[in-house]
N, C-alpha and C positions, 0 to 999 in steps of 0.2 A: 506492499500498500504506498507504504516511506517513499520507494521509488516512481510510483505513477503519481506522488503529487511535485517533485522535482523535476519529472520529463515535463510533466504542463509547468510549471512556472520559469523553464529553461525555454518549452517555443513561445511562451505568450515576451518572453523577453528576447527573444532573437529575430522578432518580427514589429521592432521598436521605432522611433525616430530617435535620432539622436543629438543635442544639440552640444559642441561642445567649447567650450568657455576660454575667453584667452587666459585665466589662468589656472586655464589645466583641469578645472570640473568639467565633470562628463554629467549630462541628464536627458536619459535613456524616458521615453515614454510616449506619448500620444501627445504633437504637435495637434491642438483642437482650433486655435485661430494664432491671425497672421494679420498684423497693421503694416503700416511704412517704418514705424518704430520698436515695435515689441514682438516678441514671439507668446502666447500663452499653452504652455506644456504639461499634459497630468502626467505628477509621478506617480508609482506603483512606490509604498514606501511597507514598513514591517512584513515582509514576506509576500507583498501583493494582494494586504488585504485592506488597506487606505489608501487611497489614491490623493495626492500633494496637489495642486493646481500653484502652478509657478511660472510667475510674468517678468520676463529678460529682457530688457532695452537690445535691440539688435545692436548697437554698441560693443556691448559684452560681447557677442560670440563671433567666435575664431571658423568654425566650423558648422555647418546643419547636413545631416543627413538624416531625406525620409525613409519610408520602406515601399 
């Protein structure tokens, strides 16, 4: 049962958008909105049981990889 849980968790993070910041921080989740100046990304925390919404200014972003 534990193996199935980890496989599901791995699969969920394997298909994520990634925002890498200039300071080296990597945010993996789903980009749910984008404006001219910022991204809004939902990032799973606590083993995927809690979703945290982060607002990231585009000026802080070094790279964006979309799934």
